[in-house]
Backbone as CSV, one residue per row, in Angstrom:
resi,resn,N_x,N_y,N_z,CA_x,CA_y,CA_z,C_x,C_y,C_z
1,MET,-12.505,95.993,-12.739,-13.837,94.983,-13.391,-13.189,94.230,-13.933
2,PHE,-12.170,94.305,-14.208,-12.112,93.071,-14.732,-11.597,92.008,-13.891
3,ARG,-11.125,92.142,-12.831,-9.954,91.398,-11.584,-11.335,91.191,-11.391
4,VAL,-12.331,91.012,-10.697,-13.698,90.910,-10.320,-14.252,90.223,-10.826
5,TRP,-14.121,90.073,-12.103,-14.792,89.197,-12.841,-13.923,87.583,-12.653
6,THR,-13.054,88.143,-13.597,-12.369,86.901,-13.093,-11.689,86.442,-12.442
7,ALA,-11.763,86.891,-11.036,-12.094,86.301,-9.478,-13.341,85.526,-9.419
8,LEU,-14.693,86.752,-9.396,-15.202,85.461,-9.863,-15.611,84.409,-10.121
9,ILE,-14.914,84.181,-11.900,-15.040,83.206,-12.661,-13.810,82.046,-11.996
10,LEU,-12.828,82.681,-11.313,-12.048,81.708,-11.201,-12.964,80.816,-9.645
11,GLY,-13.426,81.261,-9.397,-13.983,80.860,-7.642,-15.229,80.116,-8.489
12,CYS,-15.565,79.959,-9.048,-17.022,79.186,-9.638,-16.567,78.194,-9.992
13,LEU,-15.100,78.332,-10.839,-14.678,77.007,-11.269,-14.383,76.431,-10.741
14,LEU,-13.880,77.115,-9.331,-12.875,75.744,-8.078,-14.000,75.371,-7.319
15,VAL,-15.294,76.155,-7.654,-16.579,75.547,-6.093,-16.458,74.011,-7.885
16,VAL,-17.553,74.322,-8.869,-17.403,73.087,-9.386,-16.138,71.912,-9.050
17,ALA,-14.616,72.525,-9.488,-13.713,71.402,-9.311,-14.264,70.181,-8.135
18,ALA,-14.056,71.413,-7.222,-13.919,70.565,-6.048,-15.563,70.288,-5.370
19,THR,-16.560,70.101,-6.060,-18.138,69.227,-5.798,-17.596,68.215,-6.980
20,GLY,-16.720,67.959,-8.207,-16.375,66.618,-8.840,-15.912,65.599,-8.056
21,VAL,-15.072,66.292,-6.971,-13.855,65.715,-6.702,-14.971,65.292,-5.649
22,SER,-15.745,66.343,-4.755,-16.121,65.063,-4.054,-17.446,63.605,-4.187
23,ALA,-18.329,64.868,-6.066,-18.673,63.174,-6.301,-17.939,62.267,-6.681
24,GLN,-17.303,62.145,-7.225,-16.268,60.674,-6.979,-16.284,59.679,-6.301
25,ARG,-16.813,60.666,-4.973,-16.129,59.967,-3.404,-17.534,58.911,-3.789
26,ARG,-18.382,59.401,-4.024,-19.430,59.089,-3.399,-19.791,58.497,-4.114
27,GLY,-20.649,56.915,-4.854,-21.791,57.005,-5.198,-20.766,55.579,-5.987
28,GLY,-19.956,55.285,-4.909,-18.797,53.830,-6.010,-17.832,53.726,-5.976
29,ASP,-16.761,52.875,-6.800,-15.659,52.975,-7.656,-15.634,51.802,-8.590
30,PRO,-15.642,51.970,-9.776,-15.706,50.855,-10.869,-15.004,49.580,-10.285
31,LYS,-13.645,50.190,-10.136,-12.561,49.722,-10.305,-12.465,48.574,-8.821
32,ALA,-13.209,49.012,-7.464,-13.410,48.496,-6.650,-14.987,47.118,-6.889
33,ALA,-16.196,48.229,-8.095,-17.398,46.965,-8.511,-16.222,45.496,-9.130
34,ALA,-15.578,45.934,-9.530,-15.235,45.038,-10.380,-14.714,43.730,-10.187
35,VAL,-14.201,43.945,-8.587,-13.367,42.807,-7.312,-14.539,41.652,-7.121
36,LYS,-14.618,40.662,-7.469,-15.946,39.543,-7.236,-15.013,38.612,-5.481
37,ASN,-16.586,38.846,-4.751,-15.701,37.611,-3.573,-15.299,36.342,-4.284
38,PRO,-14.628,36.310,-3.434,-14.162,34.685,-3.253,-14.381,33.734,-2.859
39,VAL,-15.709,34.722,-1.829,-15.670,33.516,-0.266,-16.614,33.171,-0.854
40,PRO,-17.775,32.043,-1.009,-18.953,32.065,-1.293,-19.794,32.469,0.396
41,SER,-21.138,32.592,0.014,-21.446,33.314,0.850,-22.430,31.787,1.956
42,THR,-21.673,30.766,2.941,-22.275,30.186,2.960,-23.013,30.638,4.583
43,PRO,-23.675,29.434,5.405,-24.313,29.427,6.405,-22.156,29.417,7.341
44,ALA,-21.471,29.226,6.866,-20.570,28.661,8.026,-19.358,30.123,7.985
45,SER,-19.358,31.089,6.400,-19.342,32.044,5.613,-19.775,33.961,7.123
46,ILE,-21.823,33.173,7.163,-22.543,34.152,7.571,-21.997,34.355,8.593
47,LYS,-21.681,33.245,9.148,-21.629,32.862,10.470,-19.978,33.733,11.591
48,ALA,-19.082,33.094,10.411,-17.835,33.418,10.593,-18.155,35.005,10.681
49,GLY,-18.048,35.568,9.634,-18.596,37.259,8.943,-19.569,38.120,10.327
50,LEU,-21.283,37.528,10.499,-21.175,37.778,12.286,-20.566,37.856,13.333
51,THR,-19.561,37.088,13.719,-18.573,36.852,14.460,-17.656,38.179,14.530
52,ALA,-17.103,38.254,13.232,-15.712,39.594,12.503,-16.644,40.892,13.418
53,TYR,-18.032,41.410,12.284,-18.347,42.472,13.115,-19.269,42.745,13.431
54,ASN,-19.032,41.489,15.047,-19.581,42.030,16.464,-18.360,41.937,17.040
55,MET,-17.340,41.920,16.749,-15.763,42.906,16.916,-15.132,43.499,16.749
56,ASN,-15.800,43.945,15.354,-14.982,44.772,14.911,-16.084,45.582,14.197
57,CYS,-17.419,45.733,13.791,-18.082,46.477,12.992,-19.150,47.238,13.788
58,ARG,-19.679,46.866,14.465,-20.830,46.018,16.094,-20.936,47.704,16.517
59,HIS,-19.962,48.195,17.115,-20.228,49.081,18.156,-20.221,50.606,17.286
60,CYS,-19.923,50.556,16.036,-20.715,51.726,15.207,-21.557,51.430,14.464
61,HIS,-21.532,49.931,14.021,-23.136,49.741,13.243,-24.057,49.387,13.537
62,GLY,-23.583,48.930,14.893,-25.153,48.548,15.673,-24.977,47.108,16.173
63,LEU,-25.981,46.433,17.079,-26.671,44.767,16.612,-26.678,44.391,15.513
64,ARG,-27.616,44.982,14.880,-28.585,44.508,13.016,-28.319,45.544,12.142
65,GLY,-27.360,46.198,12.928,-26.157,46.670,10.875,-26.780,48.201,11.174
66,LYS,-27.779,48.891,11.907,-28.818,50.377,11.415,-27.823,51.225,11.937
67,GLY,-26.988,51.703,12.170,-25.897,52.351,12.348,-26.163,53.045,13.814
68,ASP,-26.791,52.572,14.765,-26.880,52.910,15.988,-26.031,52.332,16.808
69,GLY,-24.824,51.810,16.820,-24.132,51.163,17.864,-24.153,52.634,19.041
70,PRO,-23.311,51.736,20.403,-23.180,52.600,21.419,-21.576,53.615,21.289
71,LEU,-21.499,53.105,20.434,-19.880,54.345,20.223,-20.252,54.690,18.993
72,ALA,-21.364,54.858,18.377,-21.291,55.177,17.041,-21.795,57.029,17.306
73,PRO,-21.182,57.685,16.087,-20.882,58.981,15.777,-21.628,59.835,15.620
74,LYS,-22.509,60.947,15.974,-23.314,61.236,14.991,-23.557,62.038,14.744
75,ASN,-22.791,62.667,14.227,-22.596,63.844,12.732,-21.336,63.946,12.237
76,PRO,-21.322,62.389,11.174,-22.087,62.066,10.789,-22.553,60.686,11.234
77,PRO,-23.293,60.175,10.993,-23.634,59.095,11.914,-23.263,58.177,10.568
78,PRO,-23.073,56.563,11.945,-22.240,55.397,10.769,-23.309,54.870,9.627
79,ALA,-23.334,54.261,8.313,-23.934,53.674,7.854,-24.973,52.240,8.345
80,ASP,-25.877,52.880,7.993,-27.718,51.904,7.906,-26.992,50.675,6.716
81,LEU,-26.339,49.484,7.699,-26.442,48.362,6.488,-27.914,47.547,6.341
82,THR,-28.770,47.695,6.552,-30.274,47.124,5.877,-30.124,47.312,5.468
83,ASP,-29.823,48.748,5.005,-31.303,49.240,4.019,-30.985,50.556,2.581
84,ALA,-31.518,50.014,1.469,-31.235,49.951,-0.033,-30.496,51.113,0.014
85,MET,-29.576,52.238,0.979,-28.895,53.726,-0.117,-27.486,53.798,0.544
86,TRP,-26.757,53.575,-0.024,-24.809,52.992,0.140,-24.206,54.014,-1.282
87,ASP,-23.655,54.838,-0.606,-22.514,55.874,-0.866,-22.537,55.579,-1.425
88,HIS,-21.400,54.380,-1.430,-20.135,54.529,-2.244,-19.613,52.930,-2.082
89,GLY,-21.112,52.613,-2.891,-21.286,51.922,-4.435,-21.424,50.209,-2.973
90,SER,-22.504,50.063,-3.915,-22.974,48.222,-3.163,-22.504,47.283,-3.429
91,SER,-22.098,46.748,-4.862,-20.727,45.242,-5.133,-20.282,45.484,-3.184
92,ASP,-20.593,43.646,-4.333,-18.690,43.283,-2.987,-18.167,44.042,-2.950
93,GLY,-16.886,44.259,-3.869,-15.434,44.406,-3.812,-16.159,45.833,-3.302
94,GLU,-17.012,46.961,-3.534,-17.079,48.136,-3.060,-17.237,48.277,-1.533
95,ILE,-17.661,46.958,-1.737,-18.358,47.117,0.286,-16.728,46.108,0.859
96,PHE,-16.254,45.649,0.363,-14.651,45.266,0.868,-13.771,46.232,1.074
97,ALA,-13.310,47.157,-0.120,-12.823,48.298,-0.758,-13.096,49.007,0.970
98,ILE,-14.432,49.485,0.877,-14.726,50.429,2.018,-14.231,50.370,3.241
99,ILE,-13.644,48.636,4.096,-14.760,47.967,4.685,-12.267,47.658,4.992
100,MET,-11.804,48.135,4.184,-9.827,47.939,4.382,-10.381,49.410,4.197
101,ASN,-10.850,50.040,3.646,-9.652,51.441,3.367,-10.270,52.612,4.163
102,GLY,-11.629,52.545,4.775,-12.135,53.181,5.337,-13.156,54.087,4.294
103,ALA,-14.140,54.889,5.071,-14.772,55.854,3.908,-14.070,56.808,4.094
104,PRO,-14.178,57.691,2.992,-12.991,59.521,2.558,-14.436,60.049,3.770
105,ALA,-13.346,61.263,4.318,-13.423,62.164,5.215,-13.940,62.933,4.058
106,PRO,-15.193,64.093,4.628,-15.596,64.394,6.038,-16.909,63.641,6.038
107,MET,-17.208,63.008,5.428,-18.604,62.287,4.782,-18.675,61.106,6.490
108,THR,-17.804,60.811,7.451,-17.852,59.120,7.633,-16.088,59.464,8.998
109,GLU,-16.770,58.435,9.538,-15.603,58.648,10.825,-14.474,57.321,10.205
110,MET,-15.489,56.535,9.472,-15.141,54.779,9.798,-12.746,54.711,9.072
111,LYS,-12.873,54.180,9.867,-11.125,53.729,8.993,-11.495,52.761,8.382
112,GLY,-10.198,51.785,7.869,-9.821,50.653,7.902,-9.852,50.572,8.034
113,MET,-9.876,48.821,8.450,-9.912,48.081,9.244,-8.166,47.112,8.032
114,LYS,-7.369,47.156,7.417,-6.951,46.627,6.312,-5.716,46.484,8.262
115,GLY,-4.452,45.703,7.778,-3.774,45.333,8.730,-4.445,45.218,9.612
116,THR,-5.560,45.618,10.732,-6.498,44.363,10.726,-7.241,43.627,11.278
117,LEU,-7.490,43.290,10.541,-8.420,41.813,9.449,-7.611,41.860,8.288
118,GLN,-8.030,40.209,8.474,-7.391,39.195,7.615,-7.848,39.556,5.545
119,ASP,-8.371,39.397,5.023,-9.309,39.488,3.306,-10.224,38.616,3.936
120,ARG,-9.734,37.186,4.207,-11.263,36.764,4.512,-11.901,36.988,5.397
121,ASP,-11.853,37.413,6.622,-12.807,37.598,7.009,-13.202,39.353,7.078
122,VAL,-12.823,39.917,5.541,-13.488,41.148,5.293,-14.777,40.489,4.750
123,TRP,-13.862,39.484,3.653,-14.774,38.787,3.332,-16.565,38.477,3.485
124,ASN,-15.736,37.399,4.555,-17.048,36.844,5.400,-18.231,38.305,6.258
125,ILE,-17.309,39.331,6.241,-18.304,40.608,7.181,-19.284,40.717,5.573
126,VAL,-18.449,40.929,4.630,-19.365,41.629,2.935,-20.043,40.306,3.227
127,ASN,-20.257,38.977,3.155,-21.379,38.005,3.243,-22.346,38.172,4.646
128,TYR,-21.796,38.610,4.933,-23.220,38.739,7.027,-24.100,40.012,6.518
129,ILE,-23.023,41.236,5.916,-23.919,42.365,5.431,-24.678,41.453,4.895
130,ARG,-24.173,41.528,3.424,-25.523,40.781,2.674,-26.255,40.098,3.239
131,SER,-26.127,38.895,4.396,-27.498,37.953,4.614,-29.221,38.870,5.710
132,VAL,-28.618,40.048,6.413,-29.128,41.190,6.593,-29.007,42.574,6.035
133,GLY,-28.853,43.146,4.347,-29.366,44.316,4.135,-29.987,43.961,2.970
134,PRO,-29.731,44.581,1.963,-30.138,44.656,0.334,-28.935,43.817,-0.285
135,LYS,-30.159,43.147,-1.459,-29.188,42.222,-1.804,-28.456,43.280,-3.488
136,PRO,-27.249,42.602,-3.138,-26.874,43.289,-4.709,-27.635,43.548,-5.681
137,ALA,-27.362,44.327,-6.980,-27.817,44.681,-7.653,-27.865,43.654,-8.674
138,ALA,-29.168,43.256,-9.718,-28.503,42.434,-11.157,-27.225,42.746,-11.491
139,THR,-26.169,42.001,-12.016,-25.602,42.282,-13.614,-26.168,41.937,-14.633
140,LYS,-25.919,43.036,-15.405,-26.326,42.872,-16.633,-24.878,41.661,-18.005
């Protein structure tokens, strides 16, 4: 009987630990959130971001960022970049980090663009996403 209870308790602890690790992947990254966007959001930056987005992101996220692109996986679908729900953080730095490093599996199939896009291109994409999506939360 003691072994059964021990196994049950250990099983519960493993579930709680796995849930904690999983929760750390969602909701943002404080280190990435602290990174400030060095590229001003100008019409030229937004236009450059649109161009880079269309070449690299549109296939999954869609023409208008709704997550409905022609190559979008069905389960899980790509993020809707125009809504207010941001699973991995909504600061410019967090969006930059997700684009560069990809989003954590199994919640997504998004691969990182590190080695494919230059930092400035990614910051331009962040500025473009801001132009079509929700505005960043006010900082305290």
